N, C-alpha and C positions, 0 to 999 in steps of 0.2 A: 404374360405371366403380374398378378393383382394380388400381393399380401398387403396388410393394414398396416398401412404406416412403412410403402417399400412398395415400385415397380420398374416389373427387370421391360422393357419393351422390347419383341418383338418370342419373348417366349416365353411360351402354353406349358400346363403342367406336364402335358403328354408327352412334351422334347424333352420335362428342367428332368425326370423321373427316368425318360429314355432310357437301358441298358442296367438300369437297374434290378441286383437276382434277391430270391429273397433271400435273409440270410438267418446262419445256425443261429437258434436260440446261447442268451451265457449261459455256463453252465458253470457252477462254482464245487472245489473236493471239498466234502466234510466227509468227517469221523465219528463215530459213536463209542463216549468212551465203556458206557457199559457190554457192549458185545465185542468191541475195537474194531465193528466194519470197516473199510471205508470205499466211497457211492461219491458220484456224482450231481447233483441236487439244479434246477434249472432254477430260475429264482422265486415262481412261485411256489413255492414250496421252504422257503426260509421269511422271517419273521426279522424285522429287526424295530429295535424299540430305542431311542436316544432319550436320555434324562436327563441330568441335570450336571451328576457324574461322568465318571468314570467305572464308578462304583453299580449308578445303574444305569449304565449305553452297557445293549445286548443285543445280540441274534439266536432264535431259536429256529430246533426243529422237530421234524419227527421223523426219526433211526426208517426209514427205509427196509430197512434186515429183523429188528427187532420190537421196532415200535414203541421206542423208548422216544420220549421228550424231552431233547438236547438244548440247553444252556449255554451258551458261552458269551466270556464276555467281549466287546468287539470297542478297540479302538480306531483312531482316527483314522489309519490306514485304509481297516475295516472298513469302517461306516464307508468313506471314498467308496471300495469297492461297489459293496453290496449298493450303495443306493447309484451307483453310477450302471449296476448293474440291470436297474430295475425292481428292485426287491424293494414288496412294502413298510411300509414307513413312520412307525407308529411313535410321535414326539408324544413323551413323560412328559407333566406340568403338575412341578414342586407344592407337598400339600403344605397346608393357612396353618 
């Protein structure tokens, strides 16, 4: 198998991925402050915005129960979990 900058003799792509199974998608537990619903969301249902400060860093989603737009603050740990789970991220640039 050849990867740019790395060569592993005797390893093919097929053998490198042999035995791998489908991996279940990452799900995140969430709650709606409007209807108090609790549910699981996939990474595609969430958006993460990273701003210059903790006040401008948040994640958002649409409540699957009542349709409300929900926006919640995201600290360092939440940002780490969401980005690691594949949530799409928008970096906000400060205005001058």
